[in-house]
Backbone as CSV, one residue per row, in Angstrom:
resi,resn,N_x,N_y,N_z,CA_x,CA_y,CA_z,C_x,C_y,C_z
1,MET,36.899,46.163,-163.908,37.735,45.516,-164.858,37.251,45.810,-166.433
2,SER,38.111,45.991,-166.952,37.594,46.338,-168.145,37.682,45.643,-169.569
3,ASN,36.968,45.630,-170.158,36.736,44.817,-171.490,37.114,45.388,-172.842
4,LYS,38.127,46.671,-172.337,38.651,47.004,-174.330,39.804,46.367,-174.408
5,ILE,39.672,45.870,-175.580,40.576,45.226,-176.340,41.497,46.401,-177.278
6,ASN,42.907,46.747,-177.208,43.335,47.394,-178.177,44.197,46.549,-178.974
7,ASP,44.118,47.005,-180.377,44.759,46.865,-181.445,45.883,46.126,-181.042
8,GLU,46.807,46.255,-180.383,48.117,45.895,-179.803,47.782,44.365,-179.267
9,ASP,46.460,43.898,-178.597,45.870,43.161,-177.336,45.373,42.129,-178.783
10,LYS,45.686,42.261,-179.590,44.560,41.504,-180.704,45.603,40.927,-181.350
11,VAL,45.468,39.456,-181.589,46.123,38.546,-182.414,45.162,37.446,-183.525
12,PHE,45.801,38.221,-184.515,44.715,38.151,-185.817,45.034,36.486,-186.514
13,ILE,43.862,35.631,-186.125,43.944,34.421,-186.592,44.223,33.846,-187.737
14,LYS,42.741,34.237,-188.487,42.690,34.234,-189.862,41.545,34.406,-190.648
15,LYS,41.791,34.431,-192.030,40.444,34.598,-192.532,39.634,33.842,-192.478
16,VAL,38.498,33.806,-192.075,37.856,32.223,-192.123,36.495,32.187,-193.108
17,TYR,36.277,33.867,-193.761,34.966,33.728,-194.878,35.517,34.615,-196.067
18,GLU,35.692,34.951,-196.815,35.765,35.837,-197.951,34.425,35.975,-199.074
19,CYS,33.611,36.755,-199.419,33.125,36.870,-200.821,33.344,38.339,-201.467
20,PRO,32.728,38.796,-202.551,32.889,40.207,-203.063,32.941,41.049,-202.652
21,VAL,32.076,41.172,-201.559,31.814,42.147,-200.721,32.364,42.125,-199.108
22,PHE,32.758,41.634,-198.835,33.431,41.652,-197.570,33.844,40.401,-197.118
23,TYR,34.875,40.440,-195.462,35.356,39.319,-195.226,35.052,39.213,-193.853
24,VAL,35.462,37.382,-193.457,35.230,37.598,-192.065,36.110,37.117,-191.229
25,GLU,36.595,37.846,-190.404,38.213,37.778,-189.682,37.910,37.215,-188.350
26,GLU,38.759,35.831,-187.700,38.833,35.645,-186.346,39.973,36.358,-185.931
27,GLN,39.575,36.678,-184.404,40.415,37.449,-184.089,40.463,36.896,-182.569
28,GLN,41.660,36.567,-181.858,41.905,35.918,-180.367,42.896,36.991,-179.869
29,PRO,42.321,37.787,-178.725,43.090,38.606,-178.024,44.092,37.600,-177.054
30,THR,44.930,38.191,-176.859,46.554,37.213,-176.212,45.815,37.530,-174.750
31,ASP,44.537,37.745,-173.970,44.713,37.823,-172.490,43.409,36.605,-172.909
32,THR,42.882,36.042,-173.454,41.942,35.481,-173.278,41.713,34.091,-174.617
33,SER,40.824,33.460,-173.919,40.440,31.792,-174.977,39.369,32.166,-176.115
34,ARG,38.339,33.415,-175.613,37.583,33.885,-176.325,38.010,34.541,-177.637
35,LYS,37.250,33.725,-178.876,37.356,33.954,-180.029,36.604,35.268,-180.649
36,ARG,36.713,36.243,-181.091,36.074,37.300,-181.647,35.759,37.041,-183.420
37,PHE,34.851,37.417,-183.970,34.783,37.431,-185.447,34.140,38.880,-185.999
38,ALA,34.983,39.396,-186.510,34.678,40.466,-187.295,34.445,40.619,-188.674
39,VAL,32.790,41.355,-189.120,33.006,41.468,-190.818,33.919,42.297,-191.141
40,ARG,34.683,43.049,-192.304,35.494,43.958,-192.642,34.605,43.846,-193.962
41,HIS,34.103,44.817,-193.868,33.423,45.228,-195.197,34.058,46.962,-195.729
42,PRO,33.989,47.547,-197.358,34.856,48.979,-197.813,34.225,49.898,-197.303
43,GLY,32.893,49.653,-196.968,32.240,50.947,-196.402,31.115,51.193,-197.608
44,ALA,30.110,52.058,-197.211,29.487,52.498,-198.340,28.656,54.304,-198.192
45,ALA,27.958,54.533,-199.387,27.805,55.621,-199.503,26.331,55.780,-199.295
46,VAL,25.609,56.516,-198.700,24.246,56.369,-198.599,23.273,57.846,-198.567
47,PHE,22.642,57.670,-199.608,21.960,59.196,-199.770,20.918,60.144,-199.770
48,LEU,19.824,60.740,-200.044,19.000,61.304,-199.747,18.602,62.117,-201.219
49,PRO,18.220,61.923,-201.833,17.835,62.678,-203.454,16.172,63.272,-203.488
50,ILE,16.734,64.404,-203.272,15.219,65.668,-202.992,15.443,66.329,-204.087
51,THR,13.797,66.568,-204.566,13.690,66.950,-205.919,13.493,68.075,-205.356
52,ASP,13.395,69.143,-206.433,12.878,70.482,-206.681,11.939,70.812,-205.348
53,THR,10.928,70.200,-205.552,9.722,70.201,-204.885,9.878,70.013,-203.354
54,GLY,10.623,69.581,-203.153,11.290,68.927,-201.424,10.969,68.046,-201.100
55,SER,10.337,66.612,-202.172,9.886,65.567,-201.705,11.346,64.679,-201.921
56,ILE,11.458,63.422,-201.151,12.683,62.737,-201.047,12.392,61.261,-201.759
57,LEU,13.452,61.139,-202.785,12.811,59.639,-203.279,14.102,58.065,-202.391
58,PHE,13.181,57.425,-202.321,13.759,56.137,-201.892,13.760,54.858,-202.630
59,VAL,14.265,53.657,-201.948,14.462,52.836,-203.180,13.651,51.853,-202.270
60,GLN,12.419,50.832,-202.906,11.917,49.722,-202.245,12.594,48.457,-203.051
61,GLN,13.681,47.838,-201.866,13.502,46.421,-202.115,14.085,45.119,-201.458
62,TYR,13.571,43.747,-202.176,13.951,43.117,-201.133,15.143,42.774,-200.643
63,ARG,15.090,42.412,-199.714,16.327,42.123,-198.851,16.242,41.038,-198.082
64,MET,17.082,40.088,-198.685,17.289,38.493,-198.367,17.179,38.408,-197.086
65,PRO,18.620,38.481,-196.477,18.701,38.043,-194.966,17.387,38.515,-193.804
66,ILE,16.582,39.495,-194.443,15.541,40.130,-193.626,14.227,38.742,-194.180
67,GLY,14.086,38.446,-195.366,13.200,37.938,-196.028,12.259,39.033,-196.566
68,ARG,12.263,40.288,-196.779,11.487,40.735,-196.992,11.587,41.992,-197.633
69,GLU,10.831,43.206,-198.370,11.063,44.367,-198.979,11.765,45.796,-197.494
70,LEU,12.061,46.752,-198.269,12.463,47.662,-197.456,12.638,48.670,-197.759
71,ILE,11.783,50.092,-197.629,12.109,51.079,-198.001,13.288,51.905,-197.618
72,GLU,14.376,52.250,-198.739,15.499,52.241,-197.915,15.851,54.099,-198.680
73,ALA,16.634,54.953,-198.155,17.458,55.494,-198.582,18.569,54.785,-199.826
74,PRO,18.907,55.413,-200.786,19.665,54.839,-201.546,20.548,54.729,-201.580
75,ALA,21.643,53.553,-201.849,23.139,53.462,-200.989,23.320,52.338,-202.141
76,GLY,24.903,52.343,-201.820,25.681,51.662,-202.454,27.266,51.184,-201.815
77,THR,28.045,50.234,-201.870,29.486,49.444,-201.440,30.183,50.268,-202.098
78,LEU,31.217,50.943,-201.308,32.237,51.472,-202.018,33.064,50.628,-202.610
79,GLU,33.596,50.913,-203.806,34.057,49.827,-205.034,35.531,50.084,-204.497
80,SER,36.616,48.850,-204.778,38.001,49.584,-204.339,38.390,50.713,-205.135
81,GLY,39.650,51.618,-204.038,39.992,52.793,-204.217,38.877,54.114,-204.764
82,GLU,37.274,53.852,-204.406,36.605,54.664,-205.017,36.108,55.520,-203.773
83,LEU,36.282,56.947,-203.996,35.844,58.074,-203.390,34.589,57.743,-203.191
84,PRO,33.799,58.003,-201.383,32.566,57.725,-201.052,31.411,58.966,-201.885
85,LEU,32.522,59.892,-202.441,30.971,60.769,-203.159,30.769,59.819,-204.607
86,HIS,31.585,59.991,-205.346,31.942,59.269,-206.390,30.868,57.806,-206.584
87,CYS,31.057,56.896,-205.706,30.229,56.096,-205.124,28.597,56.114,-204.830
88,ALA,28.504,57.457,-204.367,26.818,58.105,-203.944,26.574,58.625,-205.605
89,GLN,27.695,58.799,-206.742,27.027,59.995,-207.726,27.155,58.387,-208.631
90,ARG,27.466,57.788,-209.011,27.434,55.979,-209.092,26.091,55.691,-208.868
91,GLU,25.553,55.253,-208.026,24.282,54.491,-207.356,23.281,55.452,-207.547
92,ILE,23.272,56.722,-207.552,22.188,58.102,-207.843,21.647,57.078,-209.005
93,GLN,22.507,57.421,-210.443,22.123,56.949,-211.201,21.703,55.521,-211.582
94,GLU,22.255,54.445,-211.165,21.637,53.436,-211.039,20.580,52.845,-210.273
95,GLU,20.072,53.284,-209.199,18.932,53.306,-208.517,18.187,53.761,-208.678
96,VAL,18.387,55.232,-208.746,16.912,55.789,-209.154,17.064,56.950,-210.170
97,GLY,17.754,56.470,-211.107,18.007,57.119,-212.316,17.930,58.141,-212.058
98,MET,18.673,59.209,-211.609,18.841,60.563,-211.642,20.522,60.663,-211.506
99,ARG,21.009,61.757,-211.949,21.997,62.436,-211.764,21.825,63.627,-210.486
100,ALA,22.518,64.415,-209.731,22.436,65.378,-208.966,23.500,66.352,-208.872
101,GLU,23.278,67.477,-209.498,24.082,68.821,-209.550,24.660,69.207,-208.392
102,THR,24.071,68.952,-207.267,24.631,69.760,-205.816,24.662,68.108,-204.598
103,TRP,25.780,68.420,-203.996,25.980,67.386,-203.029,26.318,67.802,-201.822
104,HIS,25.451,67.153,-200.505,25.828,67.921,-199.251,26.442,66.808,-198.419
105,GLU,27.652,67.142,-198.368,28.391,65.680,-197.397,27.522,66.250,-195.621
106,LEU,26.718,64.788,-195.523,26.276,65.026,-193.989,27.148,64.066,-192.948
107,GLY,28.534,63.979,-192.794,29.020,63.046,-191.969,28.942,61.222,-192.233
108,THR,29.356,60.423,-191.269,29.811,59.356,-191.026,28.914,58.648,-190.400
109,LEU,28.480,56.959,-189.894,27.904,56.383,-189.303,28.112,55.112,-189.652
110,TYR,28.162,54.303,-188.702,29.049,52.402,-188.262,27.368,52.298,-188.447
111,PRO,26.397,51.604,-188.953,25.422,50.689,-188.813,25.304,49.806,-188.026
112,ALA,26.324,48.770,-187.929,26.488,47.963,-186.824,28.021,47.483,-186.061
113,PRO,28.176,48.314,-185.677,29.740,48.201,-184.802,30.295,47.298,-184.323
114,GLY,28.763,46.238,-183.543,29.051,45.190,-183.102,29.546,44.001,-183.468
115,PHE,29.704,43.995,-184.844,30.196,42.951,-185.191,31.090,43.262,-186.922
116,CYS,30.677,44.483,-186.874,31.233,45.234,-188.247,31.612,46.243,-188.593
117,ASP,32.661,46.318,-188.994,34.091,47.810,-189.236,33.038,48.807,-190.604
118,GLU,31.767,48.621,-191.142,31.321,49.140,-192.203,31.444,50.643,-192.428
119,LEU,31.640,51.100,-192.467,31.668,52.916,-192.493,30.608,53.215,-193.265
120,GLN,29.520,54.274,-193.153,28.612,54.579,-193.722,28.704,56.340,-194.359
121,TYR,29.241,56.693,-195.492,29.285,58.318,-196.002,27.526,58.584,-196.315
122,LEU,27.375,59.709,-195.560,26.180,60.503,-196.085,26.254,61.461,-196.720
123,PHE,25.044,61.514,-197.270,25.094,62.487,-198.241,23.305,62.904,-198.621
124,ILE,23.386,64.353,-199.343,21.752,64.907,-199.710,22.482,65.066,-201.111
125,ALA,21.542,64.723,-201.820,21.726,65.433,-203.129,20.411,66.034,-203.895
126,ARG,20.715,67.244,-204.451,19.796,68.293,-204.869,20.072,68.316,-206.692
127,ASP,19.310,69.460,-206.797,19.176,69.368,-208.538,19.461,68.448,-208.911
128,LEU,18.131,67.317,-209.718,18.276,66.553,-209.905,17.702,66.403,-211.475
129,THR,18.204,65.627,-212.287,18.089,65.181,-213.820,18.078,63.965,-214.161
130,PRO,16.972,63.244,-214.945,17.158,62.036,-215.133,18.581,61.773,-216.215
131,SER,18.927,60.240,-215.551,20.261,60.233,-216.034,19.759,58.725,-216.853
132,SER,20.675,58.617,-218.016,20.322,57.095,-218.882,21.416,55.964,-218.179
133,LEU,22.323,56.058,-217.275,22.691,54.859,-217.021,22.396,54.075,-216.452
134,PRO,22.354,52.523,-217.140,21.235,51.491,-216.666,21.461,50.814,-215.683
135,ALA,20.080,50.511,-214.546,20.348,49.712,-213.475,21.276,48.503,-213.211
136,ASP,22.066,48.409,-212.651,22.684,46.903,-212.216,21.547,45.885,-212.199
137,ALA,21.702,44.688,-213.110,20.780,43.231,-213.742,20.141,42.691,-212.359
138,ASP,21.304,42.687,-211.345,20.669,41.624,-210.149,20.060,42.351,-209.233
139,GLU,19.746,43.750,-209.379,18.833,44.505,-208.382,17.192,44.969,-209.035
140,ASN,16.330,44.694,-208.357,15.281,44.939,-208.670,14.498,45.790,-207.603
141,ILE,14.496,47.070,-208.068,14.461,48.241,-207.150,13.119,48.716,-207.572
142,THR,12.500,49.208,-206.748,11.423,50.436,-207.284,11.536,51.476,-206.368
143,VAL,11.195,52.723,-207.106,11.602,54.108,-206.570,10.202,54.891,-206.245
144,ILE,10.524,55.159,-205.026,9.339,55.380,-204.753,9.599,57.146,-203.987
145,GLU,8.543,57.964,-204.606,8.512,59.264,-203.978,7.468,59.872,-202.669
146,MET,8.477,60.341,-201.588,7.574,60.614,-200.623,7.606,61.757,-200.400
147,GLU,6.699,62.825,-199.467,7.033,63.835,-198.953,7.214,64.260,-197.509
148,ARG,7.896,64.816,-196.807,8.674,64.801,-195.679,7.550,64.391,-194.705
149,ASP,6.417,64.654,-194.071,5.103,64.953,-193.733,5.044,62.734,-193.436
150,GLU,4.725,62.834,-194.859,4.074,60.917,-194.893,5.622,60.312,-194.093
151,ILE,7.424,60.627,-194.779,8.108,59.697,-194.344,8.210,59.712,-192.968
152,PHE,7.987,61.111,-192.130,7.853,60.874,-190.819,6.720,59.566,-190.181
153,MET,5.491,59.861,-190.824,4.447,59.459,-190.105,4.905,57.357,-190.435
154,ARG,5.504,56.931,-192.290,5.621,56.205,-192.166,7.115,55.303,-191.221
155,ILE,7.817,56.372,-190.704,9.287,55.571,-189.566,8.027,55.391,-188.206
156,ALA,7.003,56.750,-188.264,6.672,56.203,-186.950,5.832,54.840,-186.973
157,SER,5.468,54.766,-187.777,3.982,53.553,-188.192,5.143,52.399,-188.168
158,GLY,6.255,52.114,-188.202,7.055,50.623,-188.602,7.653,50.601,-189.918
159,ASP,6.477,51.219,-190.914,6.872,50.926,-192.372,8.482,51.441,-192.719
160,ILE,8.808,52.348,-191.859,10.242,52.617,-192.683,10.760,52.679,-191.348
161,CYS,11.762,51.712,-191.761,12.321,50.198,-190.230,14.076,49.916,-190.669
162,ASP,14.172,50.895,-191.719,16.005,50.706,-191.779,16.523,51.556,-191.445
163,GLY,17.392,51.491,-190.575,17.837,51.811,-189.542,19.215,53.261,-190.290
164,LYS,19.757,52.558,-191.860,20.706,53.524,-191.874,20.078,55.004,-192.378
165,THR,18.608,54.819,-192.972,17.742,55.576,-193.449,16.766,56.486,-192.123
166,ILE,16.518,55.463,-191.601,15.979,56.575,-190.357,17.353,57.629,-189.845
167,ALA,18.827,56.922,-189.874,19.578,58.064,-188.961,20.193,59.406,-189.910
168,LEU,19.973,58.658,-191.551,20.343,59.844,-192.351,19.058,61.156,-192.250
169,LEU,18.144,60.374,-192.058,16.636,61.687,-192.010,16.849,62.675,-190.969
170,LEU,17.634,61.991,-189.692,17.712,62.474,-188.286,18.524,63.338,-188.918
171,ARG,19.912,62.946,-189.013,20.730,63.885,-188.966,20.110,65.215,-189.850
172,ALA,19.632,64.524,-191.339,19.582,65.945,-192.416,18.518,66.533,-191.528
173,GLN,17.628,66.183,-190.695,16.646,67.031,-189.848,17.313,67.773,-188.897
174,LEU,18.280,67.458,-188.368,18.904,68.471,-187.332,19.989,69.346,-187.938
175,LEU,20.118,69.215,-189.315,21.172,70.204,-189.956,20.190,70.912,-190.721
176,ARG,19.025,70.714,-190.592,17.675,71.636,-191.472,18.494,71.537,-192.770
177,LEU,18.409,70.325,-193.415,18.577,70.404,-194.552,17.325,70.140,-195.482
178,ILE,16.038,69.313,-194.518,15.053,68.355,-194.660,13.800,69.179,-194.130
């Protein structure tokens, strides 16, 4: 018995919630009475800003859904019609206060495919210079610079526990970019 649901097997019931960043869709497969819910998200760009000395810049910020601060790779939600690289170029200025001359695309990942269709686009940013673009007024972010050895020690200890950050670091390491 297969639990696979193809697009043609779904009946879209309704949009049950909408906010500026995402919406929730209620679905009901035609062959069952079980309702399913999916968060529809525009996607995001996630990146590792790497300094000339090889250290990496992270952001530390409070995450309301989990009630604590996290150390993360900088990231931002795609605006309507925005290309992922343009999102990353905007966010590095807003969150880190830098510009990057060189960008490397590292592919994509789905951070929570069990309930959300968000696709995250992964990048490495190099050749950094200071930027004067102001940060978003509603974000309280601290920039943290770390060397490679400290990063992996903090992942091992659980101090860095953000999934997208760990996945991006692993991808970058496997591609020998860090």
